[in-house]
C-alpha positions in Angstrom: 0.1 0.1 0.0 3.0 2.5 0.7 4.2 4.6 -2.3 7.1 2.3 -4.7 8.9 5.0 -5.9 10.6 6.2 -2.3 14.0 7.9 -1.8 14.9 6.4 1.5 13.8 5.5 4.8 13.2 7.8 7.3 12.6 7.4 11.2 10.2 9.9 11.7 6.8 9.1 10.1 5.5 12.3 8.1 2.2 14.5 9.5 -0.3 13.9 7.0 -0.5 17.1 5.1 2.2 18.6 5.7 3.2 21.9 4.8 6.1 20.6 2.2 3.8 17.7 1.2 0.9 19.6 0.4 2.6 22.8 -1.2 4.4 20.0 -3.8 0.5 19.0 -4.9 -0.2 21.7 -4.9 2.0 23.6 -7.1 1.6 20.4 -9.4 -1.9 21.1 -8.9 -2.2 24.6 -10.0 0.7 25.1 -12.3 1.1 22.1 -14.7 1.2 22.9 -18.3 1.5 26.9 -17.2 3.7 28.7 -19.8 7.5 28.5 -18.8 8.0 31.8 -18.3 5.7 35.6 -17.9 2.8 35.6 -15.4 -0.5 34.5 -16.5 -3.9 36.7 -14.9 -4.8 34.0 -12.5 -0.9 34.2 -11.3 -1.2 37.7 -10.2 -4.0 37.8 -8.2 -2.7 34.3 -6.7 0.6 36.2 -5.6 -2.3 38.8 -3.9 -4.7 35.9 -2.8 -2.6 33.1 -1.4 -1.3 35.1 2.0 -4.5 36.5 2.1 -6.7 33.2 2.6 -6.8 32.9 6.2 -8.6 36.3 6.1 -10.8 35.0 2.9 -12.0 32.2 5.3 -12.9 34.4 8.6 -14.9 37.1 6.1 -16.8 33.8 4.3 -17.5 32.3 7.9 -18.9 35.9 9.1 -21.2 36.5 5.7 -22.5 32.6 6.7 -23.4 34.0 10.2 -24.7 37.2 9.6 -26.8 36.0 6.2 -27.8 33.0 8.2 -28.8 34.3 11.4 -31.1 36.8 8.7 -32.6 34.2 7.0 -33.3 31.9 9.9 -36.5 30.5 9.9 -38.5 28.7 13.7 -41.0 27.4 11.7 -41.3 24.2 10.1 -41.2 24.0 6.6 -44.1 23.1 4.5 -42.3 20.5 2.5 -42.9 18.0 5.8 -39.4 16.4 5.9 -38.0 18.4 8.2 -40.7 17.5 11.1 -40.6 13.6 9.9 -37.0 13.9 11.0 -38.2 15.4 14.4 -40.9 13.5 14.6 -39.1 9.9 14.2 -36.1 11.5 16.2 -38.4 11.3 19.1 -40.0 8.3 18.6 -36.6 6.7 18.8 -35.9 8.0 21.7 -38.9 7.0 23.5 -38.5 3.1 22.2 -41.3 3.5 19.7 -39.8 2.6 15.9 -36.5 2.7 14.9 -36.8 6.0 12.0 -36.3 5.0 8.4 -36.7 7.2 6.5 -34.6 8.4 3.5 -31.5 7.1 6.1 -31.8 7.0 10.2 -28.7 8.9 11.4 -30.0 12.1 11.1 -33.0 11.1 12.9 -31.3 9.3 15.6 -28.6 12.2 16.2 -31.0 14.4 16.6 -33.0 12.3 20.2 -29.4 13.6 21.6 -30.9 17.4 21.6 -34.3 16.2 21.8 -33.7 14.3 24.9 -31.6 17.1 26.6 -34.3 20.7 25.4 -37.0 18.3 24.5 -39.1 18.9 21.4 -37.0 22.8 20.8 -37.9 23.5 16.9 -35.5 26.2 16.8 -32.7 24.6 19.0 -32.8 21.7 16.6 -32.5 24.0 13.6 -29.3 25.6 15.5 -27.8 22.2 15.1 -28.5 22.5 11.3 -26.8 26.2 11.4 -23.2 24.3 13.2 -23.5 22.0 10.5 -23.2 24.4 7.7 -20.5 26.2 9.7 -18.6 23.2 9.6 -19.0 22.3 5.8 -17.5 25.8 5.1 -14.4 25.6 7.4 -13.5 21.7 6.2 -14.3 23.2 2.7 -11.2 25.7 2.8 -9.2 23.5 4.4 -9.7 20.5 1.3 -9.3 23.1 -1.5 -6.7 25.5 0.2 -4.2 24.0 -1.0 -5.1 22.8 -4.2 -6.1 25.1 -6.2 -5.7 28.7 -8.0 -6.3 30.9 -4.6 -7.8 33.7 -5.9 -10.4 32.1 -7.8 -10.8 30.0 -4.9 -11.4 33.1 -2.8 -14.2 33.6 -4.8 -15.9 30.2 -4.8 -15.5 30.7 -0.8 -17.1 34.1 -0.9 -19.8 32.9 -3.1 -20.7 29.5 -0.8 -20.8 31.7 2.5 -23.7 34.1 1.0 -25.6 31.5 -1.1 -29.3 31.3 0.2 -29.5 28.0 -1.4 -27.0 26.4 1.2 -28.2 28.9 4.0 -31.4 27.8 3.6 -30.7 24.7 5.0 -28.9 26.1 7.9 -32.0 26.9 9.7 -33.9 23.7 8.7 -34.1 20.1 10.4 -33.0 18.7 7.2 -30.4 15.8 6.8 -28.9 18.5 3.8 -26.9 20.6 6.0 -25.5 16.9 8.2 -25.0 15.6 4.8 -22.3 18.5 3.7 -20.4 18.8 6.9 -19.7 14.9 6.7 -18.9 15.2 2.9 -16.6 18.1 3.1 -15.2 15.7 6.3 -14.3 12.2 4.4 -13.3 14.9 1.5 -10.4 16.3 3.7 -9.5 13.0 5.1 -9.1 11.0 1.7 -7.6 13.6 0.5 -4.7 13.2 3.3 -4.8 9.6 2.9 -3.7 10.4 -0.6 -1.1 12.3 0.5 0.2 9.7 2.7 0.0 7.2 0.1 1.6 8.7 -2.8 4.0 10.6 -0.7 8.0 10.0 -1.1 8.6 9.1 2.0 7.7 5.3 4.0 4.6 5.2 6.4 3.8 2.1 8.2 1.2 -0.2 7.7 -0.9 0.5 11.0 -0.8 4.4 10.4 -3.0 3.6 6.8 -4.9 1.3 9.0 -5.6 4.1 10.9 -6.6 6.3 7.8 -8.6 3.3 6.3 -10.6 2.7 9.9 -11.0 6.4 10.2 -12.4 6.8 6.3 -14.8 3.9 6.8 -16.1 4.9 9.5 -17.2 8.0 7.9 -18.2 6.2 5.0 -21.0 4.4 7.1 -21.9 7.1 8.5 -23.1 9.3 5.3 -24.7 6.6 4.3 -26.8 5.9 6.9 -27.5 9.9 6.6 -28.8 9.9 3.1 -29.4 6.9 1.0 -26.9 8.2 -2.0 -24.2 8.7 1.0 -23.1 5.0 -0.4 -22.0 6.7 -3.4 -18.9 8.2 -1.5 -17.6 4.7 -0.3 -18.0 3.5 -3.7 -16.4 6.4 -5.3 -13.0 6.2 -2.6 -12.4 2.5 -3.9 -13.0 2.6 -7.7 -10.4 5.5 -7.0 -7.9 3.7 -5.6 -9.1 0.9 -7.9 -7.8 3.4 -10.4 -4.9 4.3 -8.5 -3.8 0.4 -8.0 -3.6 1.1 -4.0 -5.8 -2.1 -4.1 -4.5 -2.5 -0.5 -6.0 0.8 0.0 -9.3 0.2 -1.6 -9.4 -3.1 0.4 -8.8 -1.8 3.8 -11.4 0.6 4.3 -14.0 -1.6 2.0 -13.7 -3.9 4.8 -13.8 -0.7 7.6 -17.0 -0.4 6.2 -18.3 -3.5 7.1 -16.7 -3.2 11.2 -19.3 -0.3 11.3 -22.1 -1.7 9.4 -22.1 -5.5 10.3 -22.8 -4.6 14.1 -25.3 -1.5 13.2 -26.9 -4.8 11.5 -26.9 -6.8 14.7 -28.0 -4.5 16.5 -30.9 -2.7 14.5 -32.4 -6.6 14.1 -31.7 -7.4 18.4 -32.6 -4.6 19.5 -36.1 -3.5 17.6 -36.2 -6.3 14.9 -39.5 -6.7 13.5 -40.2 -2.6 14.5 -38.2 -2.0 11.3 -40.1 -0.2 8.7 -39.1 -0.9 4.7 -37.0 1.5 4.2 -38.3 4.1 0.8 -35.4 4.1 -1.5 -35.3 0.3 -1.9 -35.7 -1.3 -5.3 -39.5 -1.2 -6.2 -39.5 2.2 -5.0 -36.7 3.9 -8.0 -38.5 1.8 -10.6 -41.9 3.5 -9.8 -43.2 5.8 -12.5 -44.8 7.5 -10.2 -43.5 7.3 -6.2 -47.4 8.5 -5.3 -49.6 6.1 -8.1 -49.0 3.0 -8.4 -50.8 2.1 -10.8 -49.2 3.9 -13.3 -46.5 0.8 -12.8 -42.9 0.7 -13.4 -40.3 1.7 -15.5 -39.3 0.0 -18.2 -35.4 0.4 -19.2 -36.3 3.3 -21.8 -38.2 5.0 -19.2 -35.2 5.3 -17.2 -33.4 6.7 -20.2 -35.8 8.8 -20.3 -35.4 10.1 -16.6 -32.1 10.1 -16.6 -31.7 12.5 -19.3 -35.0 14.9 -17.4 -33.5 14.8 -14.5 -30.1 15.7 -16.2 -32.1 18.7 -17.4 -33.7 19.4 -14.5 -31.1 19.5 -11.8 -28.5 21.0 -14.3 -30.5 23.8 -16.2 -32.6 24.8 -13.5 -31.6 23.9 -9.6 -27.6 24.1 -9.9 -28.2 27.8 -12.2 -30.6 28.7 -9.3 -28.6 27.8 -6.6 -25.4 29.8 -8.1 -27.8 32.9 -8.6 -28.2 32.5 -12.8 -31.2 31.5 -13.3 -35.3 33.0 -11.6 -36.4 30.9 -8.8 -39.3 31.5 -10.2 -39.0 30.4 -13.0 -39.3 26.9 -13.8 -37.6 26.8 -17.6 -35.4 23.9 -18.2 -32.8 24.0 -21.2 -31.0 21.1 -23.5 -28.0 24.0 -23.9 -27.4 24.2 -20.5 -27.7 21.3 -19.6 -24.9 20.2 -22.0 -22.8 23.1 -21.1 -22.7 21.9 -18.1 -22.3 18.3 -18.3 -19.6 19.3 -20.9 -17.8 21.4 -18.6 -17.6 18.1 -15.9 -16.6 15.8 -18.1 -13.4 18.5 -19.4 -12.3 18.5 -16.2 -12.3 15.2 -16.0 -10.0 14.6 -19.0 -7.8 17.0 -17.1 -8.1 15.2 -14.7 -7.0 12.3 -15.7 -4.2 13.7 -16.9 -2.9 16.5 -14.0 -4.8 16.1 -10.7 -5.8 13.2 -8.7 -7.3 15.3 -6.3 -9.3 16.3 -8.2 -9.8 13.2 -10.0 -11.2 12.1 -7.2 -13.5 15.0 -6.5 -14.9 14.6 -10.6 -15.5 10.9 -10.5 -17.9 11.5 -6.6 -19.7 13.9 -7.9 -20.5 12.8 -11.3 -21.2 9.3 -9.7 -23.6 11.2 -7.1 -25.1 12.9 -9.7 -25.8 10.3 -11.7 -27.2 7.8 -8.8 -29.3 10.9 -8.0 -31.0 11.4 -12.0 -31.7 7.8 -12.0 -33.0 6.5 -8.5 -35.6 9.9 -8.6 -38.7 9.8 -9.9 -39.0 13.7 -12.2 -42.0 15.0 -9.9 -39.6 15.0 -6.4 -38.4 18.4 -8.3 -36.4 19.6 -5.2 -33.7 21.9 -5.2 -32.2 19.7 -1.9 -31.2 17.0 -3.7 -28.2 19.1 -6.0 -27.6 21.6 -3.4 -24.8 19.3 -1.3 -23.1 19.4 -4.4 -23.2 23.0 -5.8 -19.4 24.0 -3.8 -17.7 21.1 -5.0 -19.1 21.8 -8.2 -18.3 25.3 -8.8 -14.8 24.1 -8.2 -14.3 21.2 -10.9 -16.2 23.5 -13.6 -13.3 26.5 -12.8 -10.5 24.3 -12.2 -11.6 22.5 -15.8 -11.6 26.0 -17.5 -8.5 27.0 -15.5 -7.1 24.2 -17.4 -8.0 24.7 -20.4 -6.9 28.4 -20.3 -3.1 26.7 -19.9 -3.2 25.9 -23.3 -2.0 28.2 -25.9 -4.1 31.0 -27.3 -7.1 30.1 -24.3 -5.5 32.6 -21.8 -8.5 35.1 -21.9 -10.4 32.2 -20.3 -8.6 33.4 -16.9 -9.8 36.8 -17.3 -13.4 35.2 -18.5 -13.7 33.2 -15.6 -12.5 35.2 -12.8 -15.6 37.6 -13.9 -18.2 35.0 -14.2 -17.2 34.1 -10.5 -17.4 37.4 -9.4 -21.1 37.9 -11.6 -22.3 34.4 -9.9 -21.1 36.0 -6.4 -22.9 39.4 -6.9 -25.7 37.4 -8.3 -26.4 35.2 -5.1 -25.5 37.9 -2.8 -28.3 39.9 -4.6 -30.3 37.3 -3.8 -29.5 36.2 -0.5 -30.2 40.1 -0.2 -33.5 39.6 -1.6 -34.6 36.9 0.6 -33.4 38.5 3.8 -35.6 41.8 3.2 -38.8 38.9 2.9 -37.9 37.3 6.0 -37.4 39.7 8.2 -40.9 40.4 9.2 -41.4 37.1 9.4 -39.0 36.1 11.8 -39.7 39.2 13.7 -43.5 38.1 14.5 -42.3 34.5 14.8 -39.7 35.9 17.5 -43.0 38.1 19.4 -44.9 34.7 19.5 -47.0 34.5 16.3 -45.6 30.9 15.5 -47.8 31.2 12.1 -47.4 34.0 10.5 -45.6 33.8 7.5 -47.8 30.8 6.6 -50.2 31.1 3.9 -53.7 30.7 4.6 -53.9 27.5 3.7 -51.1 25.9 6.0 -52.0 28.3 9.1 -55.7 26.9 9.5 -54.2 23.2 8.6 -51.4 24.1 11.6 -54.3 25.5 13.8 -56.1 22.7 13.1 -53.7 20.3 14.1 -52.9 22.5 17.5 -57.1 22.6 18.1 -57.1 18.4 17.9 -53.8 18.2 20.7 -55.6 20.3 22.9 -59.4 19.2 22.8 -59.2 15.4 21.3 -57.6 12.6 24.2 -54.2 10.9 22.6 -56.4 7.4 23.0 -58.1 8.9 19.3 -56.8 8.1 16.2 -56.8 11.5 14.0 -55.0 10.9 10.0 -53.8 14.0 8.3 -52.1 14.5 5.2 -48.7 15.7 7.0 -49.0 13.7 10.8 -44.9 15.1 11.2 -46.4 19.2 10.9 -49.1 17.8 13.1 -47.1 16.0 15.4 -45.3 19.6 16.0 -47.9 21.9 16.3 -50.4 19.7 18.4 -47.2 19.4 21.3 -46.2 15.6 20.0 -49.4 13.9 19.6 -49.3 11.2 17.3 -51.1 11.5 13.9 -51.7 8.6 11.1 -50.4 9.4 7.6 -52.5 9.3 4.6 -49.6 9.8 2.4 -51.0 8.7 -1.4 -54.6 6.9 -2.4 -53.8 3.1 -2.5 -54.5 2.6 -6.3 -54.3 -0.5 -8.4 -54.6 -1.4 -12.3 -58.1 -1.5 -13.3 -57.2 -4.6 -15.1 -55.4 -6.5 -12.3 -58.5 -5.1 -10.1 -60.8 -6.9 -12.2 -58.8 -9.8 -12.5 -58.2 -10.3 -8.3 -62.3 -9.4 -7.8 -63.4 -12.2 -10.5 -61.5 -14.7 -8.8 -63.1 -14.1 -5.6 -66.9 -13.3 -6.9 -68.8 -16.1 -8.0 -71.4 -15.6 -11.0 -69.7 -12.0 -12.3 -69.6 -8.1 -12.9 -71.1 -5.3 -14.1 -69.8 -1.8 -14.1 -72.1 1.0 -13.8 -71.2 4.8 -14.8 -71.1 6.1 -10.9 -73.4 9.1 -12.9 -76.7 7.5 -14.0 -77.5 6.3 -10.3 -77.5 10.1 -8.9 -81.1 10.8 -9.4 -81.6 8.0 -7.4 -83.4 8.9 -3.7 -80.6 9.0 -1.3 -81.8 6.0 0.6 -81.8 3.8 -2.2 -78.8 5.8 -3.9 -77.5 4.3 -0.2 -78.0 0.5 -0.4 -77.0 0.3 -4.0 -73.8 2.0 -3.3 -72.8 -0.9 -0.3 -72.9 -3.2 -2.6 -70.2 -1.8 -5.0 -66.6 -3.8 -4.9 -64.7 -0.8 -6.3 -64.6 2.4 -8.3 -62.6 2.8 -11.7 -61.9 6.0 -12.9 -61.4 7.2 -15.7 -60.6 10.9 -16.3 -63.2 12.5 -15.1 -65.6 9.2 -15.9 -66.3 7.0 -12.7 -67.4 3.5 -12.6 -68.7 1.6 -9.9 -68.2 -2.2 -9.9 -70.9 -4.6 -8.9 -71.6 -8.4 -7.9 -73.8 -10.2 -10.4 -77.1 -10.1 -9.6 -80.3 -9.7 -11.1 -81.8 -8.3 -7.9 -79.5 -5.5 -8.1 -79.2 -5.2 -11.9 -84.0 -4.3 -11.5 -83.3 -2.3 -8.3 -80.8 0.4 -10.0 -83.4 0.8 -13.3 -86.4 0.8 -10.6 -85.3 4.0 -9.0 -82.5 5.3 -11.0 -85.5 8.0 -12.7 -87.4 5.9 -15.1 -84.1 5.2 -17.5 -82.6 2.1 -17.4 -79.0 2.2 -16.2 -76.4 0.6 -18.3 -74.4 -1.6 -17.1 -71.1 -2.9 -18.7 -69.2 -6.5 -18.5 -66.1 -5.6 -16.9 -64.0 -7.1 -19.1 -65.6 -4.6 -21.8 -64.8 -1.9 -19.4 -61.1 -3.0 -19.2 -61.0 -3.2 -22.8 -62.1 0.4 -23.6 -59.6 1.4 -20.5 -57.0 0.0 -22.5 -57.4 2.5 -25.9 -58.4 5.5 -23.2 -55.8 8.6 -23.4 -57.2 9.7 -19.8 -55.5 8.7 -17.0 -57.3 5.6 -15.4 -56.8 3.4 -11.8 -59.1 1.6 -9.7 -60.0 2.1 -5.8 -61.4 -0.4 -3.7 -63.4 1.7 -0.9 -63.1 -1.0 2.0 -59.3 -1.5 1.7 -59.5 2.3 2.0 -61.7 2.0 5.6 -59.8 -0.9 6.5 -56.5 0.8 6.4 -58.0 3.7 8.5 -59.5 1.2 10.9 -56.6 -1.3 11.2 -54.8 2.6 12.4 -57.7 2.6 14.8 -58.3 6.5 13.1 -62.0 7.9 14.2 -60.9 11.1 12.8 -59.6 13.0 9.6 -58.0 16.8 9.2 -59.3 17.7 5.2 -57.4 20.7 4.1 -57.1 22.7 1.3 -53.8 22.8 1.0 -52.5 24.6 -2.5 -51.2 22.9 -5.3 -49.1 25.9 -6.2 -48.0 27.0 -2.3 -47.2 30.6 -4.7 -50.7 31.3 -5.0 -54.7 30.1 -4.6 -55.2 28.5 -8.2 -57.9 26.8 -6.2 -56.3 23.1 -6.6 -55.0 21.6 -4.0 -53.2 18.7 -3.1 -55.9 16.5 -2.6 -54.9 13.2 -1.2 -57.0 13.0 1.1 -60.0 14.5 -0.1 -59.7 11.8 -2.6 -59.1 9.3 0.0 -62.6 10.1 1.7 -64.3 10.3 -1.8 -64.6 6.9 -2.4 -65.1 5.8 0.9 -68.3 8.1 0.6 -69.2 6.3 -2.7 -69.7 3.2 -0.8 -70.9 4.6 2.5 -72.5 7.7 2.1 -72.8 9.8 5.4 -70.2 7.7 6.9 -68.3 11.4 7.8 -69.7 14.0 9.8 -67.8 17.6 10.4 -66.6 18.5 13.3 -65.5 21.3 13.3 -64.0 23.9 10.7 -61.4 26.3 10.7 -61.4 28.9 7.8 -64.4 30.7 6.0 -65.7 28.7 3.0 -63.7 30.9 0.5 -60.5 31.2 2.7 -58.9 28.1 2.6 -60.3 26.1 5.5 -59.1 22.9 7.1 -62.3 20.8 8.4 -62.2 17.3 11.1 -64.5 15.2 10.4 -65.6 11.7 12.3 -65.1 8.3 11.2 -69.3 6.8 11.7 -68.0 3.2 11.3 -71.5 2.4 13.4 -73.5 3.8 11.2 -72.8 1.0 8.4 -71.6 -1.6 11.2 -68.1 -1.7 10.5 
């Protein structure tokens, strides 16, 4: 594992990252292929900046703390994942369940401050602030000696004022912790690389110590977010490329040294309480995470997903993150996508020839982005998926352009690159100042005690309803909601059951299953043709429904074959015979329909609520477009209750409403199971 080229053994072991070794690597990385004589544009700036880099760190830390304080958000975000981490941490601390959402470690970490301070949201957010500051420090010490000081100073300033990064400094998302661990691991791996490629001999014990440390942190980051496993894969792949096989083996074994006891602990202590990980293969392959009836992606679909995600995250979110795209615009560009991709590939090309350090960084970031583009459905569309790579993407792209500028005739690129980084700095600073002005009033009102100020009316009413439930219903009564973790926070720790999706089935598959169970056949009836029935007769008919099939805006009830039921429908349908369609004929019609179609079993929905002892449901008017009241809402709960109501009219009764009918209200409904002897 030690370098094969040594100039002799020495008694004293080298300190990893010592100044002589790092300066040599630094000069090699920064100046290879530069003109032999004269002074380039960046060299002139570098000579001025290099002795002042420590000052740049201090200024960057000041800017991060200053802007981070004014952007601090004491509220829980409406995304819901941040409150989920808190709820899982609380459940873990109480021994109720093991965290499984997007990686368990962050919730396990949050359980420690919760043990000390309780569920104190602001206190938990402060840990994210510390992680962002720690990330900036490690980022500085990772690249300060391996990159142009002048350009690196600009990138440090960009990162320090970046509102996309600072947003996560006041959230209980795992991004801040992940960025902290990511920068720490890269710093440690570069130190290991310098040890392995240095001229001085290093003992096997010293090398194993480094590999154990890296294996531990690779294990930690993989538990923080599922994508973290790419860090281990990238390190091992890089070491194989560099023919450092022993180091690759040691790091891999070190990872399992920590993973195996963790798996044993999880199995022995938590056993059947483990939930299925959301990141498993079946979830990844779904076309729509919230609609299983859409089925699974084939190979062509995965290729399409990869390119669409590349366009989404490279031309939209990355460009928003560096201030070159309007945050309010959903525009995406293939040109920008291929430009960014080309710049990353150019950096990879030069890194293979000139810099082991940049080669590793490029492999890691490229592999992480590729895995993200494959694993995520395009509907996720969130900045958080790419924001963790923005600092390193700036380094990679800038380094690649700088290498190109050393070629004869391309020197002007150094001026262009410096100008672009200055533009990015001023644009990101402008974005951050604008957000700071917007947040100032919200933060002031929140600090004064109005915890709902800053939320739109739909969210205010939903959260106030959650608070009302916490104050007025005993904990023994089960309540369901669309965002149970947010309800948990605002009801001061009450558990809610989450209705995250409507359980739907492919119509043909459900028809097949029903035909296996029901003797005598099935037929379908358009729902609209039964609406003229008197309510008491409609209740009798609908109670026989086995399922409902939606074809766009049209809804069909599926009923067991019965001459008596057919006659009853015709008798009380308003004088006109009801259309009765063989279910097989309906399935053929659906196969040729251009509209979205799916099937729902109302009894399956009722069983889900009964199994989780749900007696009440919060239904809210949460906006589909968070920035405007367009009348369109996140209607998962509405649809869930609607299909139950189709078979069991009158099963829900309104208990409480917050907000007027025209003001995006929230409602609390009681489920009257006894009304139908359910």
